[in-house]
N, C-alpha and C positions, 0 to 999 in steps of 0.2 A: 759925436760922430754917429751917423745913422747907417746901419749895415743891413743889407739883405743877404742872407746866407742860404744856399741851396745844396741839398744832398740829392744828386740826381739818381735816376733809376726808374724801374717800373712803378715803384712807389716813391714819390718825391717828398723829401722833408724840407720844410721852409722855416726860417726864423727871421724875425726882424728885431734888431737890437738898436736902441737909441741911447747914447751916452751911458752905456752900461746897464740900462734898464730893458727888460724883456717887454716888447710891445705885443708880439703875437708869435705863435709857433703852431704849425699844423702839418699834417701829412695829406697827400692826395694821390690818387691813382693817375699814372701817366701812360696807361696802356693804349690810349688813343692819342697819338702824337700831336694832332692838330690842336687839341685843347691845351696841351702843355705849351706848345709854341706860341699860341695866342696869349696865354697867361704871362709867359716870359716877356713877350713883346710889350704888353701893356705895362708891366713892372719896370722894364728898362727904359722905355720911352717916356712914360708918365710918372714913374716913381721919383722920389726925391731922396736918393741915396748917395752917401759919400763913398761907399764901396760896395761892390757885389762880390761875395766870396762863394766859390764853388768847390766842392770836394772833387778832386781830380780822380781819374780812373787809373789804378795801378794794377796791372795784371801781367801774367806771364803765360806762355803756352798758347794753345788754340783759344779762339775767342768765341764765347757763347752768344746766343741771340740777345740775351739781356745785356751783356757787355757792349755789344755793338750799339744797342739802343742808348745806353748810358753815354758812350763816347760821342754819339751824334748830338745828344742833348748838350753836352759840355761844349762841343764845337759851335752849336747854334748860339748858346749864351755868349761865348767869347766873341764870335763874329759880330753879333748884334751890339755888344758893348763897345767894340772897336768902332763900328759904324756910327754909333750914337755918342762917341767920345765919353763913355761912362767908365769910371775906374773899375777894374776887374782884377781878381787874383784867383788862381787855382791853388789849393792846398792839398797836400798828400793826406790820405786817410789817417795816418799816424799823428798828424798835427792835433787832431781833436781829442786824443786819448786823455791827456791831463785834465780836460775840462768836462768830461762825461759826467762825473759825480756832481759837479755844480749844476749842470743842465738837469740832471735827475732831481736834485734838491729843489729846483724851481718847478718841479712837477711835469716836466716835458718828457715825452716817451717816444719810442720808435725812431723813425727816420728824422723827425723834427728835432729829437734830442741830438742827433749827429750834426744837423745844421746849426743848432744853437751852440754846440761845443766848438764848431769851426768859427762862428762869429765871436765867441768869447776869446778864443785863441788869437784871432786877428786883432781884436781890440787890445788885448794884453800886450801884444808885440808892438803895436803902433800907438799906444796911449800917449797923449801929449804930456 
């Protein structure tokens, strides 16, 4: 199973997992929305993934500018996946928690660590 996992926000974490093996993991700045949307578009349309996993936004109270940015990113990813008939799932932030240590043990840090932990959680839950 090939998984693209995204931790959205002003700094985006990305991880690609294939059959349990880490292919790549990195962070990048998404302060300029157009570059983020172009990247997502190319990955969803041209990528070869069995699942795209995205950390969902869970918040309460008034919404900050960063929260709004993150919510728009998630909506764009979900809408594009639906349009392209690409499998997609949102996971709550707490889903990653049991897999953070394994991501750290693989040498992945920062937001990419969160993305990888989400991919590992999804793979564990849906392993054949």
